[in-house]
C-alpha positions as CSV (number, residue, x, y, z in Angstrom):
1,M,-3.4,29.0,-5.3
2,P,-6.6,29.4,-7.2
3,P,-9.7,28.0,-5.6
4,N,-11.1,24.6,-6.6
5,I,-7.6,23.2,-7.1
6,S,-6.7,20.3,-4.9
7,V,-3.1,19.4,-4.2
8,P,-2.5,15.7,-3.6
9,T,-0.9,14.8,-0.3
10,P,2.5,13.1,-0.9
11,R,2.6,9.5,0.2
12,I,6.0,8.6,1.6
13,R,7.5,5.2,2.3
14,V,10.3,4.5,4.7
15,G,12.6,1.5,5.2
16,V,14.8,1.0,8.2
17,H,17.9,-1.3,8.3
18,T,21.0,-1.3,10.4
19,S,24.5,-2.5,9.5
20,E,28.0,-1.3,9.0
21,I,28.5,0.9,6.0
22,L,31.5,2.2,4.1
23,R,32.1,6.0,4.1
24,E,34.4,8.1,2.1
25,A,34.1,11.9,2.6
26,D,30.3,12.6,2.3
27,D,29.6,9.4,0.4
28,F,28.1,6.3,1.9
29,F,28.2,3.0,-0.1
30,G,28.5,-0.8,0.2
31,Q,26.2,-3.7,0.5
32,A,24.5,-2.3,3.6
33,V,23.4,0.8,1.8
34,N,22.0,-1.2,-1.1
35,Y,20.2,-3.5,1.4
36,A,18.6,-0.5,3.1
37,A,17.4,0.9,-0.2
38,R,15.7,-2.5,-1.0
39,V,14.0,-2.4,2.4
40,A,12.7,1.1,1.6
41,A,11.5,-0.1,-1.8
42,A,9.5,-2.9,-0.1
43,A,7.4,-0.3,1.7
44,G,4.1,0.9,0.3
45,G,2.8,4.4,0.3
46,D,2.4,5.8,3.8
47,E,4.2,2.8,5.3
48,I,7.3,2.1,7.4
49,V,9.0,-1.3,7.1
50,V,12.0,-2.6,8.9
51,S,14.4,-5.4,8.1
52,S,14.4,-8.6,10.2
53,L,17.6,-7.5,11.9
54,V,16.0,-4.2,13.1
55,S,12.9,-6.1,14.3
56,D,15.2,-8.4,16.3
57,L,17.1,-5.5,17.9
58,V,14.3,-3.3,19.0
59,D,12.2,-3.6,22.1
60,S,8.9,-5.2,21.0
61,A,7.2,-3.6,24.1
62,E,7.6,-0.2,22.5
63,F,7.0,-1.1,18.8
64,A,4.3,-3.2,17.2
65,F,5.1,-5.0,13.9
66,G,2.7,-6.3,11.4
67,E,2.7,-9.6,9.6
68,L,6.0,-10.8,8.2
69,R,6.5,-10.4,4.5
70,E,9.1,-12.3,2.5
71,V,10.3,-10.4,-0.5
72,E,13.0,-10.7,-3.1
73,F,15.6,-7.9,-3.1
74,K,17.5,-7.1,-6.4
75,G,21.1,-8.1,-6.0
76,F,20.5,-10.4,-3.0
77,A,19.9,-14.2,-3.2
78,G,16.8,-15.7,-1.7
79,L,13.8,-14.2,0.1
80,R,14.3,-11.5,2.7
81,R,12.1,-10.7,5.6
82,V,10.6,-7.3,6.3
83,Y,8.0,-6.2,8.9
84,P,5.6,-3.3,8.6
85,L,5.7,-1.0,11.7
86,E,2.1,-0.7,13.0
87,P,0.7,2.6,14.3
88,A,0.6,3.0,18.0
Protein backbone atom coordinates (compact mmCIF):
# COMPACT_ATOMS: atom_id res chain seq x y z
CA MET A 1 0.00 0.00 0.00
CA PRO A 2 1.38 3.42 -0.91
CA PRO A 3 2.28 5.70 2.01
CA ASN A 4 -0.14 8.43 3.07
CA ILE A 5 -3.20 6.35 2.23
CA SER A 6 -5.41 5.56 5.16
CA VAL A 7 -7.74 2.62 5.15
CA PRO A 8 -10.92 3.11 7.17
CA THR A 9 -11.59 0.61 9.91
CA PRO A 10 -14.82 -1.26 9.23
CA ARG A 11 -17.60 -0.57 11.71
CA ILE A 12 -19.65 -3.66 12.38
CA ARG A 13 -23.01 -4.05 14.04
CA VAL A 14 -24.33 -7.21 15.66
CA GLY A 15 -27.81 -8.25 16.72
CA VAL A 16 -28.55 -11.27 18.89
CA HIS A 17 -31.90 -13.04 19.14
CA THR A 18 -32.92 -16.58 19.98
CA SER A 19 -35.91 -18.58 18.82
CA GLU A 20 -36.81 -21.70 16.89
CA ILE A 21 -36.03 -21.52 13.19
CA LEU A 22 -36.97 -23.50 10.13
CA ARG A 23 -34.16 -25.28 8.31
CA GLU A 24 -34.12 -26.95 4.95
CA ALA A 25 -30.72 -28.27 3.82
CA ASP A 26 -28.34 -25.32 4.28
CA ASP A 27 -31.09 -22.70 4.29
CA PHE A 28 -32.56 -21.09 7.40
CA PHE A 29 -35.82 -19.18 7.19
CA GLY A 30 -38.97 -18.17 9.01
CA GLN A 31 -40.18 -15.43 11.29
CA ALA A 32 -37.33 -15.93 13.80
CA VAL A 33 -34.70 -15.34 11.10
CA ASN A 34 -36.46 -12.16 9.98
CA TYR A 35 -36.73 -10.97 13.59
CA ALA A 36 -33.01 -11.58 14.18
CA ALA A 37 -32.22 -9.54 11.07
CA ARG A 38 -34.32 -6.65 12.41
CA VAL A 39 -32.50 -6.81 15.76
CA ALA A 40 -29.18 -6.56 13.90
CA ALA A 41 -30.50 -3.62 11.88
CA ALA A 42 -31.33 -1.81 15.14
CA ALA A 43 -27.64 -1.75 16.08
CA GLY A 44 -25.40 1.16 15.24
CA GLY A 45 -21.83 0.94 14.03
CA ASP A 46 -19.55 -0.84 16.51
CA GLU A 47 -22.55 -1.88 18.60
CA ILE A 48 -24.07 -5.14 19.79
CA VAL A 49 -27.78 -5.19 20.63
CA VAL A 50 -29.89 -8.03 21.94
CA SER A 51 -33.60 -8.71 21.82
CA SER A 52 -35.64 -8.50 25.01
CA LEU A 53 -35.87 -12.31 25.01
CA VAL A 54 -32.09 -12.64 25.05
CA SER A 55 -31.77 -10.06 27.84
CA ASP A 56 -34.30 -12.05 29.88
CA LEU A 57 -32.44 -15.32 29.36
CA VAL A 58 -28.84 -14.33 30.12
CA ASP A 59 -27.23 -13.93 33.51
CA SER A 60 -27.18 -10.21 34.19
CA ALA A 61 -24.23 -10.72 36.55
CA GLU A 62 -22.04 -11.55 33.54
CA PHE A 63 -23.44 -9.05 31.04
CA ALA A 64 -24.32 -5.38 31.35
CA PHE A 65 -27.04 -3.90 29.19
CA GLY A 66 -27.56 -0.28 28.28
CA GLU A 67 -30.78 1.65 28.25
CA LEU A 68 -33.83 0.00 26.72
CA ARG A 69 -34.72 1.12 23.20
CA GLU A 70 -38.13 0.62 21.67
CA VAL A 71 -37.97 0.35 17.90
CA GLU A 72 -40.26 -0.56 15.05
CA PHE A 73 -39.36 -3.67 13.07
CA LYS A 74 -40.47 -3.95 9.46
CA GLY A 75 -43.00 -6.76 9.18
CA PHE A 76 -43.78 -6.84 12.93
CA ALA A 77 -46.60 -4.93 14.60
CA GLY A 78 -45.91 -2.53 17.47
CA LEU A 79 -42.73 -1.43 19.16
CA ARG A 80 -40.06 -4.01 20.00
CA ARG A 81 -37.49 -3.78 22.79
CA VAL A 82 -33.75 -4.09 22.26
CA TYR A 83 -30.88 -3.51 24.64
CA PRO A 84 -27.32 -2.51 23.77
CA LEU A 85 -24.63 -4.71 25.29
CA GLU A 86 -22.30 -2.51 27.34
CA PRO A 87 -18.53 -3.05 27.30
CA ALA A 88 -17.12 -4.88 30.31
